[in-house]
N, C-alpha and C positions, 0 to 999 in steps of 0.2 A: 448413395455415396459407399463407395467401393471401397476394402483395404486398403490398396495401391496410392490413392487420392486424395484421403480424410485423415483427419484429426481432432482428438478431442484434447483442450488442455482445460485445465481448473489451475484457480488464483487464487489465494486466501488474501482476504483484508486485510488490511496491515493501520495501525497507528505510530505516527513518528511524533519525532521531539519526544514525547515524555516527560513533560515540565522542563526541565531546565537542557537536554541535551538537541540545543535547537539542528535542525538542519545537519542530524549526527545519529543520536540513535532511534531504530525501529522498532518494531516485534510485529509476528506476524500473527493471526488471529482465524479460528475455526471454521469462519463464515467466506462462502466461497462463491464465486462465479465460472460457471460451465462455458467454455466456446467451443461448439463445430466445426471445425474448417473445412471446405470440400477446396479441391481445384475441377472447374466446369468447365462449356465452353465457351460459354462467352456469358462477359453482364456481370456485376454484382449485386448478389440477391441478399436480403439481410432480414431473419427472424429475430425477436427479440420477447421475450416472457419474462417477468418482473419486474425488476428497477429500470427505469425508464422506454419502459413497454410503450409505443407512442409519440414520442418524444426527443430520441435519437435520429440522428441520420442515418437514410436508409439508402445509402449510395456509397461514391467514391470519399465523402466528407467521415463517413464511420472512422472512431480512432484506430479502432481495431484495422480497417481495413489501410488508410493510412501506415498507420506501423507495418505491416503484414509487407509494404509498397517498399517503406524503404529498409527493410530487413533483405526484400532479395534483389534492391540496390547493391545492399552493403557486401553482401556474399556474393552477386558477381553471374548469378543466374536470369533469365528473361523473364519478364513479368508474366504471369498467367494469364491465356483468356479470359479464365472469369473466376469467380472466388464466390461460395456459397459461405454462410455464417448463420447458425444456428445458436443465440446467446441465451444463458439463462442465469439472471444477472439476481444476483441475493446483497451484494456491498452498495448499501445506499450512497446516493450520487450527490457530492456537494454537501457532506458532513464529515468531511475529516478521516474516513475512512480508506482513502487509498481507491479510488474505484478507479479513477484516470490513468494511477501506474500499474493499477492490475491491468487492463485492456491493453497498456502499452503493452506490460511481459506475457499475456495471452498473442499479443498479435507477435511479437519476435519468436517465441518458443512456436508457433503453429506453422510461420513462413520457414522454421528453420529447420524443423522436421519436415517438412514439403517441397525443402528445397531440391530434393535429390529427382524427386518426380516431378517437378517443373523444368530442369536441369534437363530430364530424360526424353522432354517433346522436343528440346531443339537437337536433338541426338546426345548418345553418351559422351560427357565431357574426358577429358584425360584425367582426371582427377574428382570423386565424388564431393561437391560443395561442401565447405564446412564452417560452422561459426562456433570459437569456442564459449567456453562458460562465460571466460575473462570478456569477452566480444560483446555477448551481448548483453551482458551488466553494462560497459561499456557504450552499447547503443540504448540501451533504457534512460541511461541516466542523460544521455544528452538528448534524446527525444522528452523525459520530464520534466529534466531542469535540474534535480538534485538529485543524490543516489538515496537518503533515507528512508524513502518509499518503497523502492522501487528496490534495495536489498532484502529486505526480510519478503519479499514479495517471491523472490528469487530461491531466498537461500531457507529463507523458516527460520523459526527461533528470532533471540535478539540477538539484533545487527547493529556493530557500529558499521559507520562511512564517512569518508571521508577521502576530499578531491585535492591531490597532490601537484607541486604547485605546475607541475609541467601540462598539471590538468587530466589526468589520468583518475578515475576510481576507483576508490579503491575500500573493500568491505570484511571485516571480520564478523566470524559466529560464533554466537554465545549459547548455552543452554539453558533457559530460565531454569529455576528452582522449579523442585512438583509442586511446591504448593502455590506458585504466583495463578491468582486466580481474575483476571481480566473480568471487569462491567462496561459495557460501556449502555450509555445514557442516551438515546438519540431524539434529536427535537423534531418533530413537524419541519422546522423551517430550513432556508441552507442558507450557504455562503461559498462566494466563490474561492479559490485558493488566493487568487489572483488583489480581489478585494483585500483578503484581510495582509497580506505580505507589502499591500502597498501603504498599510499604517505604521511598518515598522521603521526606525529613527535611522537614520544613516549611521549616527554614531552611538553608542551606549558608555557612561561608566565604568571607568575601567573597576571600581569596587564592586556594582554590578555580575563583569565580566569574569573575578575573582570567585564571587557568593556562586554561580551556574558552574564554574569548570571545579569549584569545588563538591559541588551537590552532584552530578556528572557523574565523576567518578564514587559519590559514597552511591549511586543510584545503582550503578554495574553488581557494588558487592552486595548490595539489598535484592536486587532480583536475582541474582545467581547463588547467593550463601545464607543470605539472613533475611527471608523475606516478613520480618516483626512488621507490624501496623505503625508502630510510632520511628523507624528507619526508615522506612518506606514516606510517611510523609515528611519527615524533612529531609528525605532525597532528593524530594519532588519537589522543592520548591524552585519556583522560576523567577529570574528579575530581567531578562531579557527580551520576551516578545508577549508574552498572555496582556498582561498592563497595557498595552498598546495597541490590543487588538481587540481589549474590551468595547468601544463606544460601538464594534461591529455588530459586536453579538453579547449585549449588554445582560440577557437571562442565562448563555451562556456562563457567562463571567457570576454571575450572583448566585447560579448553581453550583461551580466551584470554588466559590468563599465559604459559603456555609457550608459542605461537603468538608471541607477541611477543617472548620472551626469544629463543625463536632469531630471529629481526628480519621475520617476517611482519606485517605491517601489520592486525589483526584488533580487531574489536569485537563486539560483542552490537546481530544485528542487533532493532533495535525493541527492545520488553519479552522479549524472548527466548522460545523460547531458543534459537535459531538463530545462529550466528555468520558476520559476514562477513569475509570480508578481500579484500583485495587480490592478485591477483596480479600481478608482476613477473618482467622474466625474471630476477632472482636471487633470487625466491622462490619462483618456483613449483614447486622438488622439495622446498621445505621444509615443505609442509605434509601430506601424505600420512603420515609418518614420528610425527609428531605427533597427528594425527585419530584414527589404528587402524582398527577393523573398523566399529564400530555406528553411526555418523555416514554419514552418504549425503551425498559431495562431490560438490558439481553446480557446475560451471564456467557462469557464465552468463554474457551482452552485457549492455550499458546498452540500455536500449527507450527510444528516441531520439523517439517518435511520443506514445504514452499513449493511452489508452483511445482504441478507434476505433468505429465504428457503422458498419453493415451493412445496405442494404433484399434483401430476398430478390431483386431482378430488377438487383442490382451484385455479386450474389457470382459 
């Protein structure tokens, strides 16, 4: 791989919803997938190490390849003759930690970085091909379907994402308080986002919507200014999605209930089945006794920078 035609992209895991912030709130975590993408003479080759090894499509059906193709089309450069990927995956798949969003963001950023080299193979364009950060976020939302996971993956930190009536995806990045300590509790079993979303009702009671609106506002204050366990526990209450999805992941729902009963601010991470807990000095010793031995307990930090791109000569 040469400096002119390859790029390394690092993308963080994410947790969306955070309890009451359904399809709106998300946070980036310091667990990363790394993707090295290069332009080659012909065809698609993919090497996968770690999560998804031996399971993922090894050709044009791979999500990163499909995303890169869509990005080249959106930028307006010709499709390259060949693409080689080397993927080092650490984000668990189908666990509610944003692995699909990470792949989409990686594909967009890789293709954006390689677009000038692609254009050069067809002759120098009148102007260098570009894609702004806003355009990258818009395409990521379009491909993923919702902005709440791709926003923190691209931007890092704590994000509030929404879609305007015009259909334009927007986001705001906030800095979480330095005392915020996420812990993810990862089960061996998986759950697809489509299956979890299919359990949601079309309508919810007005009272439940009001509770979630208040808790989501409180959660922003708790995560950015006042990360006390009691405040976080109240702020992470949800009535819009977790109970409806519980039949698809009863063990996850049971663990969330037990942790919260013990005073630990715990929620379903994304669509599940991973559980996200916010550990504080007075709750950190309460998590392991409730979890048991068949869940992976992984303390993490908040990733503050989001997805990053490097060219070989800068590594």
